[in-house]
N, C-alpha and C positions, 0 to 999 in steps of 0.2 A: 546278694552283693557282697562284695571280697570287703572280707575283714579289715583290710589296709585301709581300705576309704571309710568306713565305718569311725575305724579309731581317729583317723586324721579329720574328718568331720567334726568327729567329738573334741578334741582337742582344740580344734578351733572354736567352734561353741564353746567352750570351756573358758577360752582364754577370753574370749568377749567378753561372756558374763563374769567373769574375776576380773576381769580387769574393768567391767562396767561396776561391779560392786566397790573395789576399791575406790572407784573416782566417786562415785557417791560418798563412800564413807570418808575420804579423803576432806569432800567438801563441807558435810557434815562437821568433822573435828575442827576443822577450820575457823565454820562460824562460831562455835562454842568457843574456841580458845581467842576469837577475836572479843567475842561478849562477856568473857571473863575478863579479858586487858580493858577493855572500855568501862567496866563495873569499875574496877581496882582503881583506874584514874581517876574517876568520878568521885568516888567516895575520897579518895584525898584532896582533891583539888577541895570537894564540900566542906572538908574538915577546914582546911588553909583559909578557906575564905572567908567561912565562919568566924573563924577565931579571929582572926586579922577585922574585919567590920566588928565582930564585938568589943573588941581593944580599942580599935579608931571610935567608936562612938559611946564608949562607957570612961574612957580615959581622955581620948586627945584634944574629941571636941570640944568634952567639959572644958579641960586645961585651956583651948584655944579662946573658949568664950570669957576665961578670966580673964587671959588677955589680954584681949582686944577691950574689956574693959576697963583695964588698967591704963593700957595706951591712950584712950579717948579720956577718961576721966583727969587722971596723973600727969596725961603727958610725959610719959617716962615708959622705956621699955623697962617689963617685965622679964626675968629670965625663960629665954626657949631652949629646954635641954634636948629637943628631939630635933636631931640633926638631920635624919634620912640617910646615914651613912650607913648603917647594918644592915643587912641583908633580909628581908622580910618576909620573903615569897620562897622557901628556902625547895616546897616540895612542890610546887611549880617550875623550879630552875631544877631540881631533880630529875623530873619527868621526861625536860626535852622533849623528843620525838614521839614519844606513848602518848604527847594530847592529840597527836594524829590520829589514834584511834575513837576517838570521837568525832560525831558529825560535822561537818564543815563549819555550817552555820554556829554550832554550839561552842568547836574548838575558837571561832575566831571571835566569839561575847568573851572567853574566859580571857584570850590573850589579851582583848581590848583593856577589862578590867586592870589587869597586872600592868599594862603600858600606862595606864593612869596613875596606879600606885605608884609606879616610877617618877611619874613626873611631877605627882604630888610629895613624895617624898623630899625629890628637890627642892620645891619650894619650900620645906621645911627647913633644907639648909641654908635659903637665902634667911628667910628668918632668924634662924640662931646665927648667923654674920651679923644682922643686920640687930641682935641685940648684943653684941660682942662689941660694937661700934661704938654702941651707945650714943648716936649724936641724933641730937635735938629737931636739926636738918630734916633727917628722915623718917619723921614720926608719921607725918600724913602716908607718907609710901609705905611705912610697918602696916597700919591703920588699914590699907589699902590691902596689902597683898594679904594679911589676916584676915580678912573678911571674903577676899578671896578664897583663900588655903580651907575654911570654914565652908562655906559654899560646896567647895571641891569635894571633900570627904563627906561632908552630907551626903552629896548625891552618888560619891561611891559606896556609898553605906547603903543607899535606896538602891541602886543597883544590885546589889550581894544578893538580896532577897530573891530577886527572879531567877539569877544567875543559878543560886542554890536550888531552886524548884526543878529547873532543867535538868541539872545534873544530878538531882535523884531520880531522874525517868528511868535511869541507869545502871 
C-alpha cells in the first residue's frame, strides 16, 4: 500500500482517538469540578443554616417565650430589640447562582428555607414596631403575632435539621 495513504489513515485514526480521549477527559474534569463546586456550596450553606437555626433556637425563641408571657400576664409590651432589618443570610446571598450546582429538589428546599427566614424577619419588624407604639389597644394582636412568630421560627428550626442532613450528602 502507498505510504501516503497509510499516513493519512494513521492521521485520521489518531485524530479520532485523540479527539475522543480529549472529549472523555473534558467530561471527567467537568464532572469533578461540578462535584467540587456542589460540595463547597453545600458546606457553606450547611454552616450558615446551622448557625442561624442555633441562634434562633437558643436566643430568639427563648426571648420570644419571655415576651409572650409578659404580654399575657402584665398586658404590657416588653422591648423587642430584634427588628429583622439586618441581613442574616449573607452566605446564601453571596453564593447566588452557585446554588444552581445543587440538585434541583435540594436547591428548592434551601431557597424555601431562606424565604421563610426572610418572611419571619419581616414579622419581627412588626413586633418591634408594636413595642414602640406601646398601645394597649394592640396587646391581643401583639400576643397573636408573637405566638405565630414563635411557632413559625420553631418550625424553621425543625426544618433546618433535615435540610442540613441533605446538604451533608454533597
